[in-house]
N, C-alpha and C positions, 0 to 999 in steps of 0.2 A: 504493500500500500504506500502511495505517495501522498505527501501534503501539497496540494495544488491551490494556488490562488488564481482566479480569473477576474481581471479588471475589465469592467464593462460587460458583465455576465448577462445583462438583460438584452443585449443586442443580438443580431442574427448569428454571427459567428460565435460570439462569446457564450450565448445560451446553449448552442449545440455542443461546444467544447465542455462546458460545465456539466451538462446533462450526461454526456458520454463518460466523463471522468467519474461522476458519482455512480453511474450505472456499473462501472467496472470495479467499484469498491474503494475508490480513493477518497481521502478526506478533502473535501472541496470547500473553499471559502469564496463566496461570490462578493466581489467588491463593486458596488453599484451606487449611483447617485440617488436613485429613487427605488427603494425596495419593492414598491407596489408594482413596478414594471417587470419584476423577475417572475417568470412563469415556469421555472424548472426547479426540481428538488436539489438542494445542496446541503452540506453539513452545517455551514455557518454563513451568515450574511453580515457584511460590513457596509453600512450605508454612509458613504463619504465621497465627496468630490475628489477627482483625481489630483487636483492641485492642492488639496488639503491633507493628502496622505503623508505619513511619517515613516521613517525607517523602521520604527517599532511595529507599524502595521504590516510591514512586508517581511519581517524577520521570521525565520523558522520554516520557510517553505522549500520544498525540493525544486519546484518549478513555479514560475509566475507567468501567466499568459496575459499579454496586453492586447485586448481586442478593441481598443478605443477607436471610435470613428468621430472625427470632428464635424460639427454641423456646418452647413453652408454659410459662408461668410467668415468663418473662423478657422480656415484651413491652416493658418500658421500655428495652430495648436499642436499639430503633429511634431513640429520641431520643439515647441515649448515642452510638450510632454516628454520628448526624448531627453532633454536636458534635466527635467525633473527626475525621471527614472534613473538616469546615470548618477545623479547626486544621491538619491535615496538608497541605491544598491551598491554604492562604491565600497562599503565595508561589510556587505552581506554576501554570504556564500550561497546564493540561489541562482538557478538558471532562469534567464528571461527569454521567452519566446514572443516575438512581436508579430502580430497579424499585419503583414505589410501589403504592398501593392505591386502589380506587375510592372508599373512604370519604372521601377528601380532596377529591373533586370537589364543586362546588356544584350545587344543584338547578336554578338558573336564573340569568339574567344579573344579577339584583339582588345576587347574592353574599351573601345574608342567611343562607342555610342550606346546610350540607353534607349529603351523603348520610348521613354519620354521625349527623346530628341527628335523622333519622327512622328510624334503625335501632334495633330493640329492644335494650335494654341487657342482657337476660338471655340473649342468644345466647352460646353457648360461645366463639365467636371474636370477641366484641365487644372484649375487651382489645386484640387485634391491630388491629382497625379503628381504635380510639381512638388507640393509640400511633403508628400509621402516619400518621394525620391530623395528630397533633402534630408528627411529624418533618417533614412537608411544610411546615409553617409555619416551622420552624427553618431549613430550606434556603432558603425564600423570603426570609427576613430577612437571609440572608448575602450576601456579595459574590461568591460563587463563580459561575462559569459552569456552572450546574446546570440540567439538564432533569429535572424530576420527572415521570416517565412513569407515569400511572395506567392500569392495564388496565380493562376493562369489569367490570361487576358479576359476571358469570360468567366467570372466568378458567379456561378449559377445558384441562386438561393432555393430554387425549386427542384433541382436535380436529385435523383435517387443516389443512394450510396451503392457504389459498384465494387469497391475494394480493388479496382483495376486501374491503378495510377502509377506514375513514375515520378520519383523525386529527382530533381535536377540540381545543378549548381546555380551560379548567379547569371547564367545565360538563358534567355528565353528560348524554350524548345516547344515543338509541336508534335502531335501524334502523326501516324501514317497518313491520315486524311488531311493533314495540314491545319488541324484545329488546335487552339490553345484554350482549353476549357477544363474547369474542375467544379464539382458541386461543393456546396458548403459542407454537406455530409461527409464526403470523402476527405475534404480538407481537415475537418475535425478529427476524423479517424487517424489521419497522418500525424496530427499534433499529439494525440494520445499515445500513438505507437512510439514516437520519438522520445516522449517523456518516460515511457516505461522502459525502453531499451537504451536510453542514454545517447542516441545517435544524433549526429549533425550539430554538435555543440560548437560554438564560435564560428558559425557559418552563415552565409547568405544563401538561401536555397529557394528553389521554385518547385512547382508541381503541375502536372497535367494529367488528364484522363487519357488512357491508352486508346 
């Protein structure tokens, strides 16, 4: 059994990860801003804004999953939260897994361009892609034991769990049909698997459905 904290456990990705962790018998603490929005069963609930967390709140966990999603108009919070987490965890021996974004993945092994670099800047969600990519670099430059886990380009909230996926490095990859897609359910499965087996520590990784 692992002690796992899920920050933003009432969101789409966070709730699935928390639900799956609890279902597997782990001790799960859901950290949420509004506990009334939490719809899954967990061991403990901590109702607190992410910017009010203390190091004591995060001490003693084997893994902390950060599933925070910044609201529209506050995309700069991704970088702010990254700095907060680095400060809070600098003296804590816990693994951090960040639910990232595909925009921070490189296009090829040369590492010269990110997916962000070829994304139209007039897309309504471009600010989110930009700020999540910035956050990935902040975590990468830190000394934390952090896994920045980027989903595929299409992060499907309605897709079924297939258990048929591939974990990649920090380069965007596609399946044989040329698709970059992963369901929230398979993503959550992958998160729990890496917590349990200890894989992919200190890495920026991606994932796609085969």
